[in-house]
PALUMMAR-554560 format. One line per field, with one value per residue (C-alpha): z, y, x; residue number from 0; residue in three letters. Coordinates in nm, 4 decimals, padded with zeros to 6 digits. Layout:
z Z  ...
y Y  ...
x X  ...
i NUM  ...
aa Ala  ...
***
This chain:
z -01.1727  -01.1280  -01.1113  -00.8249  -00.6500  -00.6838  -00.5479  -00.2504  -00.1882  -00.1910  00.0578  00.2809  00.2437  00.1432  -00.1703  -00.3672  -00.2936  -00.5915  -00.7015  -00.7863  -01.1489  -01.1953  -01.1174  -01.4456  -01.6451  -01.7417  -01.4690  -01.5349  -01.2925  -01.2359  -01.2651  -00.9821  -01.0118  -01.2710  -01.1887  -01.1205  -00.9782  -00.9809  -01.3232  -01.4574  -01.3282  -01.4813  -01.8086  -01.8332  -01.7353  -01.9698  -02.2448  -02.2183  -02.2185  -02.5138  -02.7137  -02.6460  -02.4154  -02.1199  -01.7963  -01.4803  -01.2175  -01.1660  -00.9323  -00.7416  -00.6749  -00.3761  -00.4363  -00.3454  -00.0073  00.0680  -00.0102  00.2791  00.4797  00.3450  00.4804  00.6281  00.4732  00.4189  00.0781  -00.0314  -00.0482  -00.2703  -00.5556  -00.4407  -00.2560  -00.2610  -00.2625  -00.1635  -00.4476  -00.6923  -00.5934  -00.6407  -00.9874  -01.0786  -00.9482  -01.1510  -01.4596  -01.3698  -01.2491  -00.9249  -00.7157  -00.5822  -00.3782  -00.2885  00.0701  00.2509  00.5838  00.6610  00.8566  00.7904  01.0881  00.9224  00.8890  01.1090  01.2541  01.3438  01.7039  01.7745  01.6509  01.8502  02.1737  02.1544  02.0602  01.7256  01.5464  01.5165  01.7711  01.8113  02.0888  02.3346  02.2941  02.0803  01.7573  01.4525  01.1890  00.8399  00.5606  00.2596  00.1326  00.3588  00.6099  00.9558  00.8660  01.1095  01.0305  01.1587  01.3822  01.2492  01.5161  01.7535  01.7255  01.8427  01.5761  01.3120  01.4289  01.4293  01.0725  00.9614  01.1119  00.8524  00.5722  00.6927  00.6725  00.3100  00.2264  00.3733  00.1507  -00.1482  -00.2052  -00.3512  -00.3416  -00.2099  -00.3770  -00.0933  -00.1982  -00.0361  00.2601  00.1514  00.3097  00.6630  00.9115  01.0727  01.2787  00.9835  00.9065  00.5967  00.8273  01.0308  01.3168  01.5906  01.4120  01.3728  01.7350  01.9192  01.6871  01.6022  01.8395  01.7647  01.9990  02.0228  02.0656  01.7391  01.5776  01.3037  01.0822  01.0984  01.0082  00.6947  00.4786  00.7167  00.7551  00.4093  00.4855  00.7933  00.6086  00.3147  00.5357  00.7433  00.4367  00.2676  00.5889  00.6235  00.2555  00.2804  00.6049  00.4553  00.0926  00.1317  00.0206  -00.3398  -00.3417  -00.1831  -00.4092  -00.3456  -00.5794  -00.3843  -00.4492  -00.1983  -00.1025  00.0700  00.1332  00.1801  00.0277  -00.2667  -00.0417  -00.0925  -00.4675  -00.6863  -00.7080  -00.9668  -01.0859  -00.9537  -01.1310  -01.4776  -01.7400  -02.0605  -02.2885  -02.4617  -02.2392  -01.9310  -02.0836  -02.1361  -01.7826  -01.6501  -01.8178  -01.6974  -01.3387  -01.3559  -01.4817  -01.1978  -00.9531  -01.0968  -01.0392  -00.6808  -00.6041  -00.7059  -00.9174  -01.0373  -01.1312  -01.3268  -01.4520  -01.5530  -01.9167  -02.1076  -01.8240  -01.5077  -01.5939  -01.8614  -02.2278  -02.3505  -02.7297  -02.9235  -03.0584  -02.7131  -02.5724  -02.8314  -02.7968  -02.4157  -02.4358  -02.6228  -02.3567  -02.0681  -02.1744  -02.2194  -01.8562  -01.5575  -01.4502  -01.6684  -01.5524  -01.7197  -01.4776  -01.4969  -01.3086  -01.4934  -01.7850  -01.8149  -01.9793  -02.1568  -02.5138  -02.7066  -02.5859  -02.8006  -03.1212  -03.2506  -03.3381  -02.9705  -02.8921  -03.1417  -02.9984  -02.6414  -02.7394  -02.9348  -02.6703  -02.3776  -02.5446  -02.6453  -02.2827  -02.1600  -02.4211  -02.2880  -01.9301  -01.9116  -02.0076  -01.7930  -01.4887  -01.5082  -01.5101  -01.2104  -01.0175  -01.0975  -00.9707  -00.6445  -00.5986  -00.7180  -00.7045  -01.0820  -01.2090  -01.4794  -01.6739  -01.7020  -01.8120  -02.1131  -01.9131  -01.6758  -01.9587  -02.1550  -01.8935  -02.1288  -02.4011  -02.3185  -02.5364  -02.3126  -02.0091  -02.1228  -02.2700  -02.0842  -02.3553  -02.4153  -02.1925  -02.1699  -02.0647  -01.8957  -02.0305  -02.3911  -02.5205  -02.6130  -02.6123  -02.7482  -02.7010  -02.9540  -02.8060  -03.1030  -03.2936  -03.6203  -03.5137  -03.5483  -03.2939  -03.2587  -03.0608  -03.0166  -03.0845  -02.9061  -03.0852  -03.2262  -03.4245  -03.3266  -03.4539  -03.4247  -03.2990  -03.4374  -03.7879  -03.8472  -03.9385  -03.8815  -03.7444  -03.6862  -03.4115  -03.2874  -03.4618  -03.4062  -03.5770  -03.6872  -03.7734  -03.8287  -03.6850  -03.6972  -03.3751  -03.4165  -03.4045  -03.2287  -03.1779  -02.9758  -03.0465  -02.9419  -02.8589  -03.0371  -02.8697  -02.6676  -02.6103  -02.5702  -02.4173  -02.4720  -02.3439  -02.4802  -02.4170  -02.4391  -02.2459  -01.8865  -01.6994  -01.4889  -01.6668  -01.6837  -01.8106  -01.8542  -02.0863  -02.4676  -02.4927  -02.7961  -02.7806  -03.0137  -03.0597  -03.1961  -03.3852  -03.1997  -03.1730  -03.2675  -02.9742  -02.7238  -02.5265  -02.4919  -02.1789  -02.0535  -01.7302  -01.7019  -01.3733  -01.2671  -01.0852  -00.7371  -00.8565  -00.6962  -01.0185  -01.2811  -01.6331  -01.8620  -02.2278  -02.3856  -02.7442  -02.8947  -03.2449  -03.3233  -03.6553  -03.8514  -03.6026  -03.3533  -03.0434  -02.8362  -02.4973  -02.2597  -01.9046  -01.7118  -01.9976  -02.0833  -02.3919  -02.7492  -02.7767  -03.0758  -03.1689  -03.3895  -03.5179  -03.6073  -03.9264  -03.9983  -04.3389  -04.5438  -04.2629  -04.3944  -04.1211  -03.7619  -03.5197  -03.4157  -03.5892  -03.9426  -04.0224  -04.1815  -04.3129  -04.2611  -04.2965  -03.9456  -03.9952  -03.9389  -03.7159  -03.5613  -03.3259  -03.0945  -02.7606  -02.6696  -02.4303  -02.7152  -03.0872  -03.3169  -03.6345  -03.9216  -04.1146
y 21.4065  21.7747  21.8796  21.6372  21.7780  22.1321  22.0301  21.8524  22.1541  22.3794  22.1432  22.1771  22.5439  22.7017  22.7390  23.0635  23.2711  23.3325  23.6952  23.9061  23.8950  24.2667  24.2139  24.0257  24.3418  24.6088  24.8065  25.1505  25.3465  25.6944  25.5441  25.6227  25.9439  26.1121  26.4264  26.3451  26.5165  26.4565  26.6201  26.3849  26.0797  26.1770  26.2730  25.9253  25.7392  25.9424  25.9012  25.5230  25.5317  25.7726  25.5430  25.2365  25.0690  24.9091  25.0017  24.8030  24.9449  25.2698  25.2550  25.5510  25.4989  25.6395  26.0105  25.9903  26.0655  26.3534  26.2925  26.1797  26.0691  25.7183  25.5559  25.8006  25.6650  26.0292  26.1767  26.4695  26.7415  26.9562  26.7088  26.5385  26.7918  26.5675  26.2032  26.0640  26.2554  26.1419  25.7783  25.8150  25.9583  25.6693  25.4177  25.5901  25.5273  25.1583  25.1796  25.0258  25.2025  25.0744  25.2669  25.1934  25.1224  25.0172  24.8441  25.1373  25.4481  25.7500  25.9637  26.2581  26.0632  26.2046  25.8577  25.7872  25.9139  25.7018  25.3915  25.4796  25.5512  25.2198  25.0075  24.9080  24.9056  24.6613  24.7473  24.7029  24.4831  24.7744  24.8331  25.1470  25.1673  25.0475  25.3229  25.3446  25.6006  25.3679  25.4530  25.7238  25.9358  25.7803  25.5179  25.2476  24.9041  24.7905  24.4843  24.2512  23.9912  24.2306  24.1786  24.5327  24.6710  24.4671  24.6051  24.9584  24.9209  24.7713  25.0653  25.2986  25.0535  25.0202  25.3973  25.3899  25.0972  25.2894  25.5813  25.3478  25.2030  24.8524  24.7170  24.7851  24.7489  24.6038  24.7383  24.6240  24.3853  24.2223  24.4398  24.3080  24.3989  24.1619  24.2012  24.3249  24.6567  24.6917  24.7755  25.0281  25.0347  24.9812  24.6783  24.5360  24.6063  24.5317  24.3012  24.3216  24.2570  24.1606  24.1821  23.8030  23.7422  23.5535  23.5650  23.8229  23.5461  23.3606  23.6831  23.7505  23.5578  23.5306  23.9066  23.9466  23.6720  23.8575  24.1915  24.0702  23.8578  24.1672  24.3640  24.0802  23.9997  24.3459  24.3569  24.0190  24.1187  24.4378  24.3343  23.9641  23.6315  23.6264  24.0074  24.0695  24.1433  24.2926  24.3642  24.2215  24.2616  24.0189  23.6668  23.3456  23.0010  23.0377  23.3854  23.2346  23.2610  23.6386  23.7126  23.8849  23.9053  24.0949  24.0790  24.4066  24.6627  24.5288  24.7137  24.8435  24.5885  24.2599  24.0656  24.1966  24.1106  23.7534  23.7459  23.8520  23.5536  23.3197  23.4387  23.4186  23.0609  22.9706  23.1359  22.9305  22.6085  22.7278  22.7209  23.0716  23.0684  23.4303  23.6802  23.9959  24.2272  24.5903  24.6130  24.8046  24.7609  24.9690  25.1699  25.4394  25.3749  25.1909  25.2240  25.2036  24.8674  24.7211  24.8722  24.6966  24.3602  24.3730  24.4733  24.1495  23.9473  24.1488  24.1015  23.7306  23.7072  23.6286  23.9950  24.2922  24.6250  24.9256  25.0751  25.2635  25.4749  25.8005  25.7499  25.7461  25.4258  25.5348  25.4000  25.7238  25.8625  25.5954  25.6044  25.5443  25.1852  25.1273  25.2433  24.9904  24.7089  24.7897  24.7991  24.4716  24.2646  24.4121  24.3246  23.9837  23.9068  24.0220  23.8037  23.5107  23.5599  23.2393  23.0385  23.2413  23.2403  22.8617  22.8488  23.0856  22.8586  22.5623  22.7645  22.8310  22.4827  22.2719  22.5022  22.4742  22.8166  22.9985  23.0571  22.7225  22.6197  22.3908  22.0971  22.1162  22.0293  21.8078  21.6303  21.3457  21.5764  21.6258  21.9359  22.1097  22.0767  22.3616  22.6026  22.9351  23.1817  23.0362  22.9008  22.7554  22.9984  22.7566  22.4027  22.4777  22.7869  22.8030  23.1534  23.2484  23.6216  23.8018  23.9111  24.0886  24.4147  24.2196  24.0521  23.7103  23.4418  23.0927  22.8493  22.4841  22.3108  21.9759  21.6785  21.7150  21.9562  22.3256  22.6311  22.9912  23.1615  23.4991  23.3980  23.0717  22.8928  22.5176  22.3714  22.0140  21.9212  21.8244  22.0981  22.4003  22.7054  23.0346  23.2973  23.6704  23.8639  24.2173  24.3800  24.2460  23.8790  23.6369  23.2596  23.1960  22.8373  22.6282  22.2680  21.9774  21.8145  22.1282  22.3520  22.7279  22.9026  23.2780  23.5372  23.7671  24.0962  24.2451  24.5662  24.4485  24.1485  24.1251  23.9743  23.6529  23.3932  23.1342  23.3365  23.3536  23.2066  23.1021  22.7447  22.6774  22.3151  22.2442  21.9292  21.6544  21.3191  21.0124  20.8462  21.0959  21.3385  21.7005  21.8805  22.2379  22.3774  22.7265  22.9108  23.2063  23.4841  23.3603  23.0001  22.9168  22.8185  22.5969  22.4823  22.2348  22.1593  21.8321  21.7339  21.3945  21.2723  20.9196  20.7472  21.0700  21.2428  21.5194  21.5385  21.8561  21.8599  22.1513  22.1810  22.5006  22.7463  23.0004  23.1946  23.1109  22.9171  22.9843  22.6726  22.6996  22.3770  22.5050  22.3643  22.1629  22.2071  22.0258  21.9461  21.7405  21.8120  21.9219  21.8417  22.2069  22.5334  22.5881  22.5150  22.8120  22.7984  23.0712  23.1004  22.9523  22.6450  22.5737  22.7864  22.6713  22.8677  22.6570  22.6804  22.3167  22.1100  21.9101  21.9104  21.6353  21.7172  21.4745  21.5232
x 11.8093  11.8891  11.5248  11.4690  11.7755  11.6381  11.2997  11.4575  11.6764  11.3671  11.2008  11.5048  11.6041  11.2726  11.0637  11.0642  10.7565  10.5304  10.5799  10.2747  10.1652  10.2326  10.6011  10.6510  10.5790  10.8319  11.0115  11.1637  11.3826  11.5143  11.8661  12.1088  12.3109  12.0931  11.8944  11.5303  11.2242  10.8508  10.8398  11.1073  10.9237  10.5896  10.7602  10.9146  10.5980  10.3773  10.6368  10.6126  10.2324  10.2159  10.4440  10.2310  10.4835  10.3027  10.4812  10.4143  10.6517  10.8428  11.1401  11.2848  11.6539  11.8468  11.7895  11.4226  11.5824  11.8204  12.1834  12.4080  12.1022  12.0572  11.8632  11.6117  11.2884  11.1896  11.1137  11.3290  11.0637  11.2899  11.2352  10.9148  10.6980  10.3882  10.5014  10.1617  09.9998  10.2671  10.2159  09.8394  09.8930  10.1233  09.8709  09.5991  09.8144  09.8350  10.1953  10.3233  10.5891  10.9211  11.1794  11.5414  11.6437  11.9652  12.0338  12.2652  12.1664  12.3884  12.4891  12.3161  11.9890  11.7077  11.6538  12.0187  11.9917  11.6839  11.8620  12.1743  11.9874  11.8009  12.1036  11.9526  12.2894  12.5763  12.8495  13.2215  13.3565  13.3650  12.9910  13.0305  12.8363  13.0298  13.0471  13.1927  13.2168  13.2175  12.8715  12.7302  12.9263  12.9378  12.6839  12.5771  12.4383  12.0975  12.1322  11.8637  11.9435  11.7645  11.3896  11.3200  11.5528  11.3710  11.0378  11.1791  11.3038  10.9707  10.7824  10.9357  10.8627  10.5055  10.4571  10.5757  10.3466  10.0524  10.1543  10.1230  10.4707  10.4327  10.7875  11.1377  11.4729  11.6788  12.0153  12.3408  12.3462  12.6706  12.9444  12.9080  13.1849  13.4291  13.7472  13.9474  14.1250  13.9094  13.6183  13.8137  14.0643  13.8032  13.6627  14.0125  14.1109  13.7855  13.5949  13.2241  12.9351  12.5721  12.2732  12.2359  12.6077  12.6488  12.9913  13.0467  13.1844  12.8539  12.6713  12.8762  12.6267  12.3337  12.2938  12.1416  11.8895  11.7659  11.7647  11.5579  11.3325  11.2537  11.1480  10.9609  10.7754  10.6191  10.5240  10.3526  10.1819  10.0374  09.9751  09.8956  10.0387  10.1673  10.1657  10.5063  10.8014  11.1430  11.4353  11.7270  12.0982  12.2544  12.1572  12.2587  12.1128  11.7376  11.7141  11.5258  11.2180  11.2224  11.2186  11.3253  11.7063  11.9047  12.2645  12.4006  12.6163  12.6920  12.8942  12.7395  12.9056  12.8332  13.0767  12.8971  12.5604  12.6848  12.8264  12.4855  12.3233  12.5961  12.5547  12.1770  12.1818  12.4178  12.1786  11.8920  12.0848  12.1362  11.7646  11.6538  11.3404  11.3452  11.6149  11.6748  11.9492  11.9922  11.8852  12.1530  12.4025  12.4306  12.7408  12.7624  12.8296  12.5206  12.4929  12.1655  12.2804  12.3483  12.0298  11.8162  11.9908  11.9768  11.6097  11.5346  11.7164  11.5724  11.2137  11.2733  11.3854  11.1671  11.1790  11.2629  11.4046  11.5687  11.8220  12.1496  12.3977  12.4684  12.2301  11.8538  11.7294  11.4112  11.4176  11.3551  11.6880  11.8568  11.6521  11.3009  11.3806  11.4632  11.1086  10.9713  11.1838  11.0809  10.7148  10.7368  10.9120  10.7182  10.3913  10.5240  10.6073  10.2657  10.0945  10.3004  10.1783  09.9658  10.2751  10.5162  10.2902  10.2621  10.6436  10.6472  10.4122  10.6371  10.9348  10.7539  10.6087  10.9030  11.2070  11.2661  11.3824  11.1895  11.5127  11.6846  12.0324  11.9985  12.1360  11.8395  11.5969  11.8377  12.0514  12.1489  12.2799  12.6486  12.6700  12.4163  12.6419  12.8685  12.6128  12.5979  12.4866  12.1412  11.8669  11.5202  11.2479  11.0139  11.0159  10.9181  11.1039  11.4732  11.6198  11.9628  12.0317  12.2487  12.5821  12.7407  12.7197  12.6941  12.3698  12.5331  12.4474  12.5958  12.3835  12.2977  11.9672  11.9080  11.7547  11.4086  11.1974  11.1949  11.0060  11.1238  10.8081  10.9226  11.0383  10.8422  11.1659  11.1485  11.4725  11.5875  11.8311  12.0777  12.2701  12.4899  12.3425  12.4920  12.2315  12.2111  11.9196  11.7898  11.6685  11.3158  11.4101  11.6424  11.6475  11.3304  11.2363  10.9380  11.0143  10.8476  10.5497  10.4853  10.1849  10.2237  09.9216  09.9129  09.6691  09.4047  09.5859  09.9321  09.8695  09.9115  10.0518  09.7349  09.4358  09.2316  09.4785  09.2020  08.9784  08.9919  09.3396  09.5392  09.6672  09.9598  10.0605  10.4078  10.5106  10.3285  10.5018  10.3009  10.1207  10.2596  10.0415  10.1507  10.0274  10.0078  09.8674  09.7196  09.6666  09.4599  09.6454  09.7294  09.7252  09.3919  09.2141  09.3676  09.2994  09.4696  09.5210  09.6276  09.7001  09.7667  09.8502  09.7371  09.6597  09.6410  09.4148  09.4935  09.2756  09.2908  09.1161  09.0731  08.9463  08.8754  08.9240  08.6537  08.5535  08.6455  08.9715  09.1936  09.3892  09.6971  09.8506  10.1971  10.3480  10.0311  09.8635  09.6023  09.3589  09.0677  08.8124  08.7543  08.4729  08.4466  08.5247  08.6476  09.0126  09.1900  09.5448  09.8044  10.1803  10.2102  09.9901  09.6225  09.3988  09.0699  08.8418  08.6250  08.4433  08.4007  08.6074  08.7582  08.8155  08.9374  09.1241  09.1672  09.4923
i 0  1  2  3  4  5  6  7  8  9  10  11  12  13  14  15  16  17  18  19  20  21  22  23  24  25  26  27  28  29  30  31  32  33  34  35  36  37  38  39  40  41  42  43  44  45  46  47  48  49  50  51  52  53  54  55  56  57  58  59  60  61  62  63  64  65  66  67  68  69  70  71  72  73  74  75  76  77  78  79  80  81  82  83  84  85  86  87  88  89  90  91  92  93  94  95  96  97  98  99  100  101  102  103  104  105  106  107  108  109  110  111  112  113  114  115  116  117  118  119  120  121  122  123  124  125  126  127  128  129  130  131  132  133  134  135  136  137  138  139  140  141  142  143  144  145  146  147  148  149  150  151  152  153  154  155  156  157  158  159  160  161  162  163  164  165  166  167  168  169  170  171  172  173  174  175  176  177  178  179  180  181  182  183  184  185  186  187  188  189  190  191  192  193  194  195  196  197  198  199  200  201  202  203  204  205  206  207  208  209  210  211  212  213  214  215  216  217  218  219  220  221  222  223  224  225  226  227  228  229  230  231  232  233  234  235  236  237  238  239  240  241  242  243  244  245  246  247  248  249  250  251  252  253  254  255  256  257  258  259  260  261  262  263  264  265  266  267  268  269  270  271  272  273  274  275  276  277  278  279  280  281  282  283  284  285  286  287  288  289  290  291  292  293  294  295  296  297  298  299  300  301  302  303  304  305  306  307  308  309  310  311  312  313  314  315  316  317  318  319  320  321  322  323  324  325  326  327  328  329  330  331  332  333  334  335  336  337  338  339  340  341  342  343  344  345  346  347  348  349  350  351  352  353  354  355  356  357  358  359  360  361  362  363  364  365  366  367  368  369  370  371  372  373  374  375  376  377  378  379  380  381  382  383  384  385  386  387  388  389  390  391  392  393  394  395  396  397  398  399  400  401  402  403  404  405  406  407  408  409  410  411  412  413  414  415  416  417  418  419  420  421  422  423  424  425  426  427  428  429  430  431  432  433  434  435  436  437  438  439  440  441  442  443  444  445  446  447  448  449  450  451  452  453  454  455  456  457  458  459  460  461  462  463  464  465  466  467  468  469  470  471  472  473  474  475  476  477  478  479  480  481  482  483  484  485  486  487  488  489  490  491  492  493  494  495  496  497  498  499  500  501  502  503  504  505  506  507  508  509  510  511  512  513  514  515  516  517  518  519  520  521  522  523  524  525  526  527  528  529  530  531  532  533  534  535  536  537  538
aa Asn  Met  Lys  Thr  Val  Leu  Thr  Arg  Tyr  Ala  Asp  Leu  Ala  Gly  His  Pro  Ala  Leu  Pro  Pro  Ala  Trp  Ser  Phe  Gly  Leu  Trp  Leu  Thr  Thr  Ser  Phe  Thr  Thr  Asp  Tyr  Thr  Glu  Glu  Thr  Val  Leu  His  Phe  Val  Asp  Gly  Met  Ile  Glu  Arg  Gly  Ile  Pro  Leu  Ser  Val  Phe  His  Phe  Asp  Cys  Phe  Trp  Met  Lys  Glu  Phe  Glu  Trp  Thr  Ser  Phe  Leu  Trp  Asp  Lys  Arg  Ser  Phe  Pro  Asp  Pro  Ala  Gly  Leu  Ile  Arg  Arg  Leu  His  Asp  Lys  Gly  Val  Lys  Val  Cys  Val  Cys  Ile  Asn  Pro  Tyr  Ile  Ala  Gln  Lys  Ser  Pro  Ile  Phe  Lys  Glu  Gly  Leu  Asp  Asn  Asn  Tyr  Phe  Val  Asn  Thr  Gly  Ser  Gly  Asp  Val  Trp  Gln  Trp  Asp  Arg  Trp  Gln  Pro  Gly  Met  Ala  Leu  Val  Asp  Phe  Thr  Asn  Gly  Leu  Ala  Arg  Gly  Trp  Tyr  Gln  Lys  Phe  Leu  Asp  Asp  Leu  Ile  Lys  Met  Gly  Val  Asp  Ser  Phe  Lys  Thr  Asp  Phe  Gly  Glu  Arg  Ile  Pro  Ala  Ala  Asp  Pro  Phe  Tyr  Gly  Ala  Lys  Ala  Ala  Asp  Glu  Gly  Ile  Ser  Tyr  Phe  Thr  Gly  Val  Ser  Pro  Glu  Ser  Met  His  Asn  Tyr  Tyr  Thr  Tyr  Leu  Tyr  Asn  Ala  Thr  Val  Phe  Glu  Ile  Leu  Glu  Lys  Arg  Leu  Gly  Lys  Asn  Gln  Ala  Cys  Ile  Phe  Ala  Arg  Ser  Ala  Thr  Val  Gly  Ser  Gln  Lys  Phe  Pro  Val  His  Trp  Gly  Gly  Asp  Ser  Leu  Ala  Ser  Tyr  Pro  Ser  Met  Ala  Glu  Ser  Leu  Arg  Gly  Gly  Leu  Ser  Leu  Gly  Leu  Ser  Gly  Phe  Gly  Phe  Trp  Ser  His  Asp  Ile  Gly  Gly  Phe  Glu  Ala  Gly  Cys  Thr  Pro  Asp  Leu  Tyr  Lys  Arg  Trp  Thr  Gln  Phe  Gly  Leu  Leu  Ser  Ser  His  Ser  Arg  Tyr  His  Gly  Asn  Gln  Glu  Tyr  Lys  Val  Pro  Trp  Leu  Tyr  Asp  Glu  Glu  Ala  Val  Asp  Ile  Thr  Arg  Leu  Phe  Thr  Arg  Leu  Lys  Leu  Arg  Phe  Met  Pro  Tyr  Leu  Tyr  Ala  Ala  Ala  Ile  Glu  Ala  Ser  Ala  Ala  Gly  Ile  Pro  Met  Met  Arg  Pro  Met  Val  Leu  Glu  Phe  Pro  Asp  Asp  Glu  Thr  Cys  Arg  Met  Leu  Asp  Arg  Gln  Tyr  Met  Leu  Gly  Ser  Ser  Leu  Leu  Cys  Ala  Pro  Val  Phe  Ser  Glu  Thr  Gly  Thr  Val  His  Tyr  Tyr  Val  Pro  Ala  Gly  Ser  Trp  Thr  Asn  Ile  Leu  Thr  Arg  Glu  His  Ile  Met  Gly  Pro  Ala  Trp  Arg  Thr  Glu  Lys  His  Asp  Tyr  Phe  Thr  Leu  Pro  Leu  Leu  Ala  Arg  Glu  Asn  Ser  Ile  Leu  Val  Thr  Gly  Lys  Thr  Asp  Gly  Thr  Pro  Glu  Tyr  Asp  Tyr  Leu  Asp  Ser  Val  Thr  Val  Thr  Val  Tyr  Asp  Leu  Leu  Glu  Asn  Thr  Thr  Ala  Leu  Ala  Asp  Val  Tyr  Ala  Ile  Gly  Gly  Ser  Lys  Thr  Ala  Ser  Val  Ser  Ala  Arg  Leu  Glu  Asn  Gly  Arg  Ile  Thr  Val  Lys  Thr  Glu  Gly  Leu  Thr  Gly  Val  Ile  Arg  Leu  Leu  Leu  Ala  Asn  Val  Tyr  Gly  Val  Lys  Ser  Ala  Thr  Ala  Gly  Thr  Pro  Glu  Glu  Ser  Asp  Trp  Gly  Thr  Met  Ile  Asp  Phe  Asn  Arg  Gln  Ser  Val  Glu  Ile  Val  Leu
***
């Protein structure tokens, strides 16, 4: 049982931390080598708000610091003369702040001498600091095996957190030196030396664990449990404890979009509960068509971020339809937060990823073993992104009854399907005998998931109980919903929910009576509003 294996692995190597609820909203960045200032940032944030696109996080990439000084942890006052004031203004708009950091300290960085004088850097075998030019001129590498060096590095992060920074993109951490000419003549001749005397070979993978643990630790210390979140590029065994991870520098193409999904599903089977990717691709060349298709996929991922290299990724630079697509799928994701947050808690508690390869949910279906261009989002939703300019998608539906929650189409499996979709739809199918709990708002990821929910019940199987758990933010308070079809009667029970509950029985028509509320038919099925703990419906 692969789920059991993942849970046992999490018990052994560490469970994913539960990310803060706000992190599941939409992230927008400056991109990397674009030109950006305080004015640019506010223009982009206000542009999203004015267009009705809820924005949760704004990320400042490397050039929040002066060029050739990475990492200095100091704002470039030429572009950001009042960083504390800018962060306050972003917070006032309901937007969290993330900044990019590296484990490298350039020789030109104002803090390089302090690190050098205190032996906080990785050395060569002779005891001289190891330096390299393949990112920043003369850069050194912080030695995280040295507890004092870790504390020194955290001091700068702590100052930024006190300023109002909410998260860090922990870039790099994977190019770790060894006794090889690739890392320079001194490294090849003298080898590499760490403070604790560990071998450089053993640090090749372990370095990124220490790096990300150092950053995550100070965030959790200052912001609290379940409030720490990083955006990490490199990882190894155990790094799942420090979410979130993203797929790195993808190309702006459909093959690269598919590769991103393939890699993410592999990561999920390796014990990582949460992952993301650069919507539209990192490199240049994103077309309006690709942008809109990747937006659908990105906002049906555990974490969703627009990021690029040479191109800004705000939707109105592509076309007005891109604005509409971004708004639609952002708000759809935020409405799904009760369902998604329950999947996030399962990822943290049991090590089962939010985005699941089909084989994880359908281990006995041999066809599902090879599927890498579709996935389950949580246990109940099948998602098949569109990877073609024609809008055509070819995907597999396992046995049972399925409902496309965007188009209302009712589908029977097992079957291979070929469909054509516009930018407003894609295969997003609810599984039979499942319950999808959605929230009362679509404007923010942070709200009361237990109040005034909509409970949609899909294709109940006779004499089988469908269950769904709902959690308050932080996971401290829980609620549950159950539904059962027996002898022509559907019984829905709730516990812990508040306010008026809207019940939708998908694909159910001709209801004779209900013990609470008034049944009303729509194109989707039968709707009943009630505020009791249970309702019985006679078919």
